[in-house]
Phi, psi and omega in degrees: 000316178298318178299320179292323178295314180296321181294314179294318178298318180293324179292320180296320178296320182291325183268353180297134178278145174302147184286330191240150176276327185213139176233121172265110192246132171089008183272164175273106184276128173238112178230091186305323181299318185261013176055039177260127180209070182194169178294122178207168174254152181232122181249144183236139177210132178052039177077005182239154169294123188257326179198147172226107186201166177278141167058051172284125183298135176299336180295342182271003183235143177292328182218133179239130177248122176282110181245030179302134179083003179246164176263133176248120187230165168303156172306139185285152181237128178247107184272004175219098176218171179227108187230015175272103179264114182293155180302325179272007180065014175279165186096186185243005182291156177237162180284122188302315185295340179286344184236343193286290194294327180293347176244014176087002180281134171241348178224124176241131181251117177286126187262075174083019178293329183244149171254187187295331180282329184260352180302318178305320176296316176301315182297311187288325186270326187246301187298310184291341185261351186270142171285326175296144170288119180244120174250179186208138156272130180273126180292140178291340175280126190303324183272352181090189186279149174072021184251005177083008182245013188286350176255015186252104182304328180295343176279351190259088187255093184298323182294314180291322176302316180294321180300314180295322176297316180293331177285343184228058187293336181278351185242313185277123185253353182169198186230150182240135167247126185215139165067017188289131176228016181277194182283147173064209187243027189309315186292310181294316183297321181293317181295320181292323177301314176299321178298319179296320182290341185241344186075026182250158181281165176247138169253130180244119163261089193296133184279220185283127180274157177228185178300326183257334180261095184220175185288340177294310178293323180300310184285326187267334188240334191255305185283159180250158173308134181096343174289156191245130172256106178271167185062041188293341178245038183273328184079353185286340183240030176065036173298334174242135173276102191297325183297329182249353185060028182249146178294140177299128180303338178300330181295310178292325178296317178295320176298320178297331175283349181101010176292138181263135183250123186239147188291303182051060188309300175063196180265351181201037189222020174216119182228137179299328184291345173262312186298319183294313176296326179300312177296321178297331179263017170063035174252111185243151180289155177276326182214157179252128170221163189264332196051052181294130171198175188298337181266352180251338190292336181250010179261217181293333184292302180069290175196179188291327178294328177292318179295320176298322178296320179298320178290329173296325174294340174275344177131352178291149176275170173300319181297321181297310187285336172292315177300320183290345182244004181231273186290321180298306179296328178301319179290320182299323179263012177060038175238072184287354171285348179258169172073021180211171179242038175303138171298129185098344180279166176302132185282080171252118189221140170243136174246118188245143177255136177253110179265146180244138179167210178247114184231152177244130183240132183260149173261188187291341176274348183095007175283143186259143168232133184279148178216167181243359180224138178223131175270144175220153179268125177266323189203139178231133177244129180230125182056033176083001180249140176288119183251346181209129181213087190304316182241025172063037183291330178260012184259163179264141177301144187296335184290334180245004182293135183276072175301142173262069188298326183298327182288350184265358184298135180202165182302150182298330181306332184257001188298334185274351184273000000 
């Protein structure tokens, strides 16, 4: 009887399936939502976070990635990017999957490239076809950004914008007012009206300022708590009083009212001469975004890990910049299911390497500021699948890899292709 029990127990142990599909082992976990900042293991099963704990045995996972010495964070969120690529390839958008996973991003929010009239095209051609999770701020201009209509109040239809947002609640996270240089406040007022009709936030890329249209009036009279001011260190709207090198008092007043301040680095919206005094005066951004487009991707911006590194050169910690790219933006766009490592949540994970050395970081003008730390993405998991693995940490060595060689047979004429 005892021998039979031992035999059956041994057979059961041999045939038992591992509990987890993937185990990230030995990394320093930073999960701002759950106040985790220590070495722990993260296990994934069926596309969900299955466990976050110390010393999970590798035997319990089908695949184990050794991430010792690296940071393990929720998948990064970029709330200001441009990924609407027009059919004629005009415009400034980039293909989302080409930039997301290699920099730790699992969620990209397009910031107003499309309006209510062009959103269906954006959804069918880009959003629905992308592996990256793509969300959107809907431009208050019906035709969207870069179409030559951004100064036309008649294009700003809050009711239709709100209708399309209500029809797409899982994708549209708010409304965008951008680049307006026309009379009055039509763009901001239209976006806020759409926001009021839907309960969604507004992101403002403030256009040309005038004597009466300025950030003081914007923050105190126009925007609501929770609305987002992107390009917060641009200097284009007198965020800094250059004559005194002091931050405009409107910035602190806006923060006290609950206005959210976002980086939106872009091709011309982040300058050291603004950012350095702001940090010295203890004014820090709430969230980090790239304003990714074809004119910013090869300049000072590069990608989101580079922007995170630039803020570290200003004095932010790793923990600060992880918070600014995970839980903070998740709350700003009202998608609290993202930006965390809750057990049961979608397994979106970034594994980041912190390099030490002598680095140079550029602003939008091409001016350099030196730094000693740079973040880079080693591995990205999206919906439980490894989407980027720089050094093959989750991969099997080729000598034991189960190649299906028989399925590769083909005529010799094609062997060189």
